[in-house]
C-alpha positions as CSV (number, residue, x, y, z in Angstrom):
1,M,0.0,0.0,0.0
2,I,2.8,2.4,0.9
3,I,4.6,1.6,-2.4
4,E,1.5,2.2,-4.4
5,T,1.0,5.5,-2.7
6,L,4.5,6.6,-3.4
7,L,4.3,5.5,-7.0
8,L,1.1,7.4,-7.5
9,L,2.7,10.5,-5.9
10,F,5.7,10.0,-8.2
11,A,3.5,9.8,-11.2
12,K,1.6,13.0,-10.2
13,G,4.9,14.8,-9.6
14,A,6.2,13.7,-13.0
15,L,3.0,15.0,-14.7
16,L,3.4,18.3,-12.8
17,G,7.0,18.5,-14.0
18,L,6.0,18.1,-17.6
19,V,3.1,20.6,-17.3
20,I,5.5,23.3,-15.7
21,T,8.3,22.6,-18.2
22,I,6.7,22.2,-21.6
23,P,5.5,25.9,-22.1
24,P,8.1,27.8,-24.1
25,G,10.3,30.3,-22.3
26,P,13.9,31.6,-22.0
27,I,15.3,28.4,-20.7
28,A,13.8,26.4,-23.6
29,T,15.4,29.0,-25.9
30,L,18.7,28.4,-24.2
31,C,18.3,24.6,-24.4
32,I,17.6,24.8,-28.1
33,D,20.6,27.1,-28.8
34,R,23.0,25.0,-26.7
35,S,21.8,21.7,-28.3
36,L,22.2,23.2,-31.8
37,N,25.6,24.8,-31.3
38,R,27.3,22.5,-28.6
39,G,25.5,19.2,-28.9
40,F,23.2,17.0,-26.8
41,A,25.3,17.1,-23.6
42,S,25.2,20.9,-23.4
43,G,21.4,21.0,-24.0
44,A,20.9,18.3,-21.4
45,A,23.0,20.3,-18.9
46,I,20.6,23.2,-19.4
47,G,17.7,20.8,-18.7
48,I,19.4,19.4,-15.5
49,G,19.9,22.9,-14.1
50,A,16.3,23.9,-14.9
51,A,14.9,20.6,-13.5
52,L,16.9,21.1,-10.2
53,G,15.5,24.6,-9.9
54,D,11.9,23.3,-10.4
55,S,12.6,20.5,-7.9
56,V,13.6,23.1,-5.2
57,Y,10.3,24.9,-5.7
58,A,8.4,21.6,-5.7
59,L,10.0,20.8,-2.4
60,V,8.9,24.1,-0.9
61,A,5.3,23.5,-2.2
62,A,5.1,19.8,-1.3
63,A,6.6,20.2,2.2
64,G,4.6,23.3,2.9
65,L,7.7,25.3,3.9
66,A,6.0,28.5,4.7
67,M,9.1,30.2,6.0
68,V,11.0,29.7,2.7
69,S,7.9,30.7,0.7
70,N,7.6,33.9,2.7
71,I,11.3,34.7,2.1
72,V,10.9,34.1,-1.6
73,D,7.8,36.3,-1.7
74,A,9.5,39.1,0.2
75,Y,12.5,39.1,-2.1
76,S,10.7,38.1,-5.3
77,L,11.4,41.3,-7.2
78,P,15.2,41.5,-6.5
79,I,15.4,37.8,-7.4
80,A,13.6,38.5,-10.6
81,A,15.9,41.4,-11.4
82,V,19.0,39.1,-11.0
83,G,17.4,36.6,-13.3
84,G,16.7,39.3,-15.9
85,L,20.3,40.5,-15.8
86,L,21.6,37.0,-16.1
87,L,19.4,36.4,-19.2
88,I,20.6,39.6,-20.8
89,L,24.2,38.6,-20.2
90,L,23.6,35.2,-21.6
91,G,21.9,36.6,-24.7
92,I,24.8,39.1,-25.3
93,R,27.3,36.2,-25.0
94,D,25.3,34.3,-27.6
95,L,25.4,37.2,-30.0
96,V,29.2,37.8,-29.7
97,T,30.3,34.1,-29.6
98,P,30.7,32.5,-33.0
99,P,29.0,29.1,-33.4
100,A,32.3,27.4,-34.3
101,A,33.9,28.5,-31.1
102,A,30.9,27.3,-29.2
103,R,31.2,23.8,-30.7
104,D,34.8,23.6,-29.5
105,M,33.9,24.1,-25.8
106,G,34.6,21.0,-23.8
107,A,32.6,19.0,-21.3
108,G,34.4,20.9,-18.5
109,N,31.8,23.7,-18.9
110,L,28.8,21.5,-18.3
111,F,28.9,21.9,-14.5
112,R,28.9,25.7,-14.9
113,T,26.1,25.4,-17.4
114,I,24.1,23.4,-14.9
115,A,24.9,25.8,-12.0
116,S,24.0,29.0,-14.0
117,T,20.7,27.5,-15.3
118,F,19.8,26.4,-11.8
119,L,20.3,30.0,-10.6
120,L,18.3,31.2,-13.5
121,A,15.5,28.8,-12.7
122,I,15.2,29.7,-9.0
123,S,15.3,33.4,-9.9
124,N,11.7,32.9,-11.2
125,P,9.5,33.2,-8.1
126,G,6.4,32.7,-10.3
127,A,7.4,29.0,-10.5
128,L,6.7,28.7,-6.7
129,L,3.3,30.2,-7.2
130,S,2.7,27.8,-10.1
131,F,3.7,24.8,-8.1
132,G,1.8,26.0,-5.1
133,G,-1.4,26.3,-7.1
134,L,-1.0,23.0,-8.9
135,F,-0.2,21.2,-5.6
136,A,-3.1,22.7,-3.8
137,G,-5.4,21.8,-6.7
138,L,-4.4,18.1,-6.4
139,G,-4.4,18.1,-2.6
140,L,-0.7,17.5,-2.3
141,V,0.3,20.4,-0.1
142,D,-0.7,19.3,3.4
143,G,0.1,16.2,5.4
144,N,3.0,14.8,3.3
145,T,5.5,12.5,5.1
146,P,9.2,12.9,4.2
147,M,8.9,9.9,1.9
148,E,5.8,11.2,0.2
149,T,7.5,14.6,-0.3
150,A,10.6,12.9,-1.7
151,A,8.4,10.9,-4.2
152,I,6.7,14.0,-5.4
153,V,10.0,16.0,-5.8
154,V,11.8,13.2,-7.6
155,G,8.8,12.8,-9.8
156,V,8.9,16.5,-10.7
157,F,12.6,16.2,-11.6
158,A,12.0,13.1,-13.7
159,G,9.1,14.6,-15.6
160,A,11.0,17.7,-16.3
161,M,14.0,15.8,-17.5
162,V,11.9,13.7,-19.9
163,W,11.0,16.9,-21.7
164,W,14.5,18.4,-21.6
165,T,16.1,15.2,-22.8
166,L,13.6,14.8,-25.7
167,L,14.1,18.5,-26.7
168,S,17.9,18.3,-26.6
169,A,17.9,15.0,-28.5
170,A,15.6,16.3,-31.2
171,V,17.6,19.5,-31.8
172,N,20.9,17.6,-31.7
173,L,19.6,15.2,-34.4
174,A,18.5,18.1,-36.6
175,R,21.6,20.2,-36.3
176,D,23.7,18.2,-38.8
177,R,21.0,18.8,-41.4
178,I,21.0,22.6,-40.9
179,S,23.5,24.7,-42.8
180,R,26.0,27.0,-41.1
181,D,24.2,30.1,-42.2
182,V,20.9,28.9,-40.8
183,T,22.6,27.9,-37.6
184,L,24.1,31.4,-37.2
185,L,20.7,32.9,-37.9
186,I,19.0,30.8,-35.3
187,R,21.7,31.7,-32.8
188,R,21.2,35.4,-33.4
189,I,17.5,35.1,-33.1
190,S,17.8,33.1,-29.9
191,G,20.2,35.6,-28.5
192,W,17.8,38.5,-29.1
193,L,14.9,36.5,-27.7
194,I,16.9,35.8,-24.5
195,I,17.8,39.4,-24.2
196,G,14.1,40.3,-24.8
197,F,13.0,37.9,-22.0
198,G,15.6,39.3,-19.7
199,G,14.7,42.9,-20.5
200,A,11.0,42.2,-19.9
201,I,11.7,40.6,-16.5
202,L,14.1,43.3,-15.5
203,G,11.7,46.0,-16.5
204,Y,8.8,44.4,-14.6
205,A,11.0,44.2,-11.5
206,A,12.2,47.8,-11.8
207,V,8.7,49.2,-12.2
208,N,7.5,47.3,-9.2
209,L,10.6,48.1,-7.1
210,F,10.9,51.8,-7.9
211,G,7.5,52.7,-9.3
């Protein structure tokens, strides 16, 4: 009975991970760009960082950690501003780094990619609200034991990684069929999109902080 309950919670967590992850956004743009220019491993590293960030917010929602939630809410705008600046810097780097140079980057940068994407993911306090709403709707917020909370959080991570792995693999398979000129165009478009996302987030935070 306990195993069945844990498996059910894991499945619900995996579904929530997919629902939260699939909608397009700046991290998806980064994943596509890295998979296209650096290969599957780099795109998957983006996914791991994003999934870890989502897992942190899932832990807060599943365990009902009110103190952490209140801290995140109190500092949500500065956190968002940091995330916006990070996106702008990443977008600028994409615009000034040639694709050929990006392809030559080794696996030693994968950890930094995971860490930077994790910071980017947790700089989005809206994710906590999304998880909180979904968890409350499914009755998963209150009364979870440590094992049940772990099953939900691991499920969220697994569900998110399914999507990121599929996306990275699909883009990686397609990149050899795309000409260099098209690759460069996609990189430039993704760079400007990432800068646009960052500017919008930074502008929102600035208006609410100083408005």
